[in-house]
C-alpha positions as CSV (number, residue, x, y, z in Angstrom):
1,X,117.0,178.7,72.0
2,X,117.7,174.7,72.7
3,X,115.3,175.1,75.3
4,X,112.3,176.4,73.4
5,X,110.4,173.7,71.6
6,X,112.2,173.5,68.4
7,X,109.5,172.2,66.7
8,X,107.2,175.4,67.2
9,X,110.6,177.7,66.9
10,X,110.4,176.3,63.6
11,X,107.1,177.5,62.5
12,X,107.5,181.6,64.4
13,X,110.0,181.9,61.7
14,X,109.5,184.2,58.5
15,X,106.7,186.1,57.2
16,X,107.8,185.8,53.2
17,X,108.8,182.9,51.3
18,X,112.8,184.5,50.8
19,X,112.8,185.4,54.6
20,X,111.6,182.2,56.0
21,X,113.7,180.0,53.5
22,X,117.1,181.9,55.1
23,X,116.1,181.6,58.9
24,X,114.9,177.8,58.1
25,X,118.4,177.4,56.9
26,X,120.1,179.1,59.7
27,X,118.0,177.0,62.0
28,X,119.1,173.8,60.6
29,X,122.4,175.0,60.5
30,X,121.9,175.8,64.5
31,X,120.7,172.2,64.8
32,X,123.8,171.1,63.0
33,X,125.9,173.0,65.9
34,X,127.5,175.5,63.0
35,X,126.8,178.6,64.8
36,X,128.9,181.0,62.8
37,X,127.1,180.1,59.7
38,X,123.8,180.0,61.5
39,X,124.5,183.3,62.9
40,X,125.1,184.8,59.6
41,X,122.2,183.5,57.7
42,X,120.2,185.5,60.3
43,X,122.1,188.8,60.2
44,X,121.4,188.2,56.4
45,X,117.3,187.5,56.6
46,X,117.4,190.4,59.3
47,X,118.8,193.7,58.0
48,X,116.8,196.5,57.1
49,X,114.9,195.6,59.8
50,X,112.8,192.7,59.3
51,X,111.8,189.9,61.8
52,X,110.5,189.7,65.1
53,X,111.9,190.0,68.2
54,X,112.2,186.1,68.6
55,X,114.0,186.1,65.4
56,X,117.0,188.5,67.1
57,X,116.6,186.1,70.0
58,X,117.4,183.6,67.7
59,X,120.2,185.4,66.4
60,X,121.9,186.4,69.2
61,X,122.0,182.9,70.5
62,X,123.7,181.8,67.0
63,X,126.1,184.3,67.5
64,X,126.9,184.0,71.1
65,X,127.6,180.1,70.7
66,X,129.6,181.2,67.5
67,X,131.7,183.5,70.4
68,X,130.6,187.1,69.3
69,X,129.5,188.7,72.2
70,X,129.1,192.0,70.6
71,X,126.8,190.8,67.9
72,X,125.1,188.6,70.2
73,X,124.2,191.6,72.4
74,X,123.1,193.3,70.0
75,X,120.2,191.5,68.9
76,X,119.3,190.9,72.0
77,X,118.8,194.5,72.4
78,X,116.8,194.6,68.9
79,X,114.8,191.4,70.4
80,X,113.8,193.5,73.5
81,X,113.0,196.7,71.1
82,X,110.9,194.5,69.4
83,X,109.1,193.5,72.3
84,X,110.4,190.0,73.2
85,X,110.9,190.0,77.1
86,X,110.5,186.4,78.0
87,X,112.7,186.7,81.1
88,X,112.3,183.5,82.4
89,X,113.6,181.9,79.5
90,X,116.6,184.7,79.2
91,X,118.3,183.6,82.4
92,X,118.0,179.8,82.1
93,X,118.9,179.4,78.6
94,X,122.6,177.6,78.3
95,X,123.1,179.4,74.8
96,X,123.5,182.6,76.4
97,X,125.8,181.4,79.1
98,X,128.8,182.9,77.8
99,X,127.6,186.7,78.3
100,X,126.7,186.3,81.9
101,X,130.1,187.2,82.9
102,X,129.6,190.9,81.2
103,X,129.0,193.3,82.2
104,X,126.4,194.3,80.0
105,X,124.3,191.0,81.3
106,X,122.9,192.7,83.8
107,X,122.0,195.8,82.4
108,X,120.6,193.7,79.6
109,X,118.2,191.9,82.2
110,X,117.0,195.3,83.5
111,X,116.1,196.4,80.1
112,X,114.2,193.4,79.8
113,X,112.3,193.1,83.1
114,X,111.4,197.0,82.4
115,X,109.9,196.1,78.8
116,X,108.3,193.4,80.5
117,X,106.7,195.3,83.0
118,X,105.5,197.9,80.2
119,X,104.2,195.1,77.8
120,X,102.1,193.5,80.1
121,X,100.4,196.2,81.9
122,X,97.5,195.5,80.3
123,X,97.7,191.7,80.2
124,X,94.8,189.6,82.4
125,X,97.6,188.3,85.0
126,X,95.5,185.6,86.7
127,X,94.5,184.2,82.8
128,X,98.5,184.1,81.6
129,X,99.7,182.5,84.4
130,X,97.1,179.4,84.3
131,X,97.7,179.5,80.3
132,X,101.5,179.6,81.0
133,X,101.2,176.6,83.2
134,X,99.3,174.7,80.9
135,X,101.6,175.2,78.4
136,X,104.6,173.6,80.6
137,X,102.2,170.9,81.5
138,X,101.5,170.3,77.8
139,X,105.3,170.4,76.6
140,X,106.2,168.0,80.1
141,X,105.6,164.7,78.5
142,X,106.1,165.4,74.9
143,X,109.6,166.6,75.6
144,X,109.9,162.9,76.9
145,X,108.9,161.1,73.2
146,X,112.4,160.7,71.6
147,X,113.9,159.7,74.7
148,X,111.6,157.0,75.5
149,X,111.3,156.0,72.3
150,X,114.6,155.4,71.5
151,X,115.8,154.0,75.2
152,X,112.6,151.5,75.3
153,X,110.6,151.4,72.2
154,X,106.9,151.8,71.4
155,X,106.0,148.5,72.2
156,X,107.8,148.9,75.9
157,X,105.8,149.7,78.7
158,X,107.5,153.1,79.4
159,X,106.5,154.0,76.2
160,X,102.5,153.1,77.2
161,X,103.2,154.6,80.4
162,X,103.9,157.7,79.1
163,X,101.4,158.2,76.3
164,X,98.1,157.6,79.2
165,X,100.4,160.4,80.9
166,X,100.3,162.8,78.2
167,X,96.7,161.7,77.2
168,X,95.7,161.9,80.8
169,X,96.9,165.8,80.6
170,X,96.0,166.7,77.9
171,X,92.2,165.8,79.1
172,X,93.1,168.1,81.7
173,X,94.0,171.2,80.0
174,X,91.3,170.8,77.6
175,X,89.0,171.4,80.7
176,X,90.8,174.0,81.8
177,X,90.8,175.7,78.1
178,X,87.4,175.1,77.1
179,X,86.4,176.9,79.7
180,X,88.5,179.8,79.0
181,X,87.3,180.1,75.3
182,X,83.4,180.1,76.6
183,X,84.1,182.6,78.7
184,X,86.9,185.0,76.8
185,X,87.5,184.0,73.6
186,X,90.7,183.0,72.2
187,X,93.1,184.5,74.4
188,X,94.7,186.7,72.1
189,X,98.7,188.1,72.4
190,X,97.3,191.5,73.7
191,X,95.4,189.4,76.4
192,X,97.5,187.3,78.1
193,X,101.2,187.3,76.2
194,X,102.6,185.1,73.5
195,X,103.3,182.0,75.4
196,X,99.9,182.2,77.4
197,X,98.2,182.3,73.7
198,X,100.2,179.8,72.4
199,X,98.9,177.5,75.1
200,X,95.6,177.8,73.9
201,X,96.6,176.8,70.3
202,X,98.7,173.7,71.5
203,X,95.9,172.4,73.4
204,X,92.9,172.6,71.2
205,X,95.6,171.3,68.7
206,X,96.1,168.0,70.8
207,X,92.8,167.4,71.6
208,X,90.0,165.4,69.6
209,X,88.0,166.1,66.4
210,X,84.7,167.6,67.3
211,X,86.7,170.2,70.0
212,X,89.4,171.6,66.8
213,X,86.4,172.0,64.8
214,X,84.3,173.7,67.4
215,X,87.0,176.3,68.1
216,X,89.0,176.8,64.5
217,X,86.2,179.6,64.0
218,X,87.6,181.2,67.5
219,X,91.1,181.0,66.0
220,X,90.0,182.6,62.7
221,X,88.8,185.7,64.6
222,X,91.6,185.9,66.2
223,X,94.1,186.1,63.5
224,X,91.9,188.9,61.5
225,X,93.1,191.0,64.5
226,X,96.3,190.2,64.6
227,X,96.1,188.6,68.0
228,X,97.5,184.9,67.1
229,X,99.7,183.5,64.9
230,X,99.0,182.7,60.7
231,X,101.3,179.3,61.1
232,X,99.3,178.0,64.1
233,X,96.4,178.6,62.3
234,X,97.9,176.8,59.2
235,X,98.4,174.0,61.3
236,X,94.8,173.6,62.9
237,X,93.3,173.7,59.4
238,X,95.3,171.2,58.4
239,X,94.1,169.3,60.7
240,X,90.4,169.6,60.4
241,X,90.9,168.9,56.5
242,X,92.5,165.3,57.3
243,X,90.2,164.6,60.0
244,X,87.3,164.9,57.1
245,X,89.4,162.7,55.1
246,X,90.6,165.9,52.5
247,X,93.4,166.8,51.4
248,X,95.1,169.5,53.5
249,X,96.1,173.2,52.5
250,X,99.4,173.9,54.1
251,X,101.2,170.7,54.2
252,X,101.7,170.9,57.9
253,X,100.7,167.1,57.8
254,X,102.6,163.5,57.4
255,X,100.8,159.7,57.4
256,X,102.7,156.5,57.8
257,X,102.7,154.6,54.3
258,X,101.6,151.3,55.5
259,X,103.6,149.5,52.3
260,X,107.1,151.3,53.1
261,X,106.8,151.9,56.7
262,X,107.9,155.4,56.3
263,X,106.3,158.9,57.0
264,X,105.5,161.0,54.0
265,X,103.4,163.9,53.0
266,X,99.6,163.7,54.0
267,X,97.3,164.9,50.1
268,X,97.6,168.2,50.0
269,X,95.0,170.2,47.7
270,X,96.9,172.2,44.8
271,X,100.2,171.6,45.3
272,X,101.8,173.6,42.7
273,X,100.5,176.4,44.7
274,X,101.9,175.0,48.6
275,X,105.3,176.9,49.2
276,X,102.9,180.0,48.0
277,X,100.3,179.2,50.5
278,X,103.0,178.1,53.2
279,X,104.6,181.8,52.9
280,X,101.6,183.3,53.3
281,X,101.2,181.9,56.6
282,X,104.8,182.3,58.0
283,X,105.6,178.8,57.1
284,X,109.1,178.5,55.2
285,X,109.4,176.0,51.9
286,X,107.5,172.8,52.3
287,X,110.8,170.8,50.9
288,X,113.2,172.5,54.0
289,X,110.1,171.5,56.1
290,X,110.4,167.6,54.8
291,X,114.0,167.7,55.5
292,X,113.7,167.8,58.9
293,X,112.2,164.4,59.3
294,X,114.8,162.9,56.9
295,X,112.3,162.9,53.6
296,X,113.2,164.4,50.2
297,X,110.7,166.7,47.9
298,X,109.7,166.3,44.5
299,X,107.5,169.4,43.3
300,X,104.8,168.8,41.6
301,X,104.0,171.7,38.3
302,X,100.9,173.0,36.8
């Protein structure tokens, strides 16, 4: 799990407020290296058949790190049953290293490969490969942000160089994704798979105002067809709104307070019902989200 973009994984947890709350807590425990507590929280959230294959995969990571191979393999099996088929990530994820010498490991890899072939039988393979490469390049420089900022600061040559490289890559990615959108419409999960579909979202989300606003309707259509994640739509809706100087709906965007020099929640429309709207889009409670940035949240009342 640790090698996935954690910021993105956070948004994929949960489809209802209680479920989202529990998986958010589980993820927080994982990040705090309290693996058994994390695993037990995942079990609580995933009882009665709830959750996605990705949720079960994350539960397996926590159980593996907690030293319980039985539970880890049980969740991995469930993940495969729910069409989690990211074979390349499974093989290289350090969280699961303790399972590699178990006799069940090669059996699991074979199960994932077979399921992957079945799930991806109708994919547009060339388009999938193109978008998955774009996904990697979109994340490549962004994964360096924290280390460059901590080691050199935001006034350094290294920081400027990183931003320049990231901007250049973003422009190239935008060129490719816009061409894809114009030809295929929004590349949904059934066409290219979840990772490739996510790449289209990331590139448009990282693009300029006009591009974002132009292709937002395509993402809305994909959501209506079940081809994209509601949480992604929430993020883009918020970004488009604040670009217009309007309050956001889902509380995904922060801003720097010029006086306090601290981040704060950007203005929210009807803030009293914010968590209700977030839950409808598969996002966890706003207080838990802001806690990830070291911020406390005081709920607004009606």
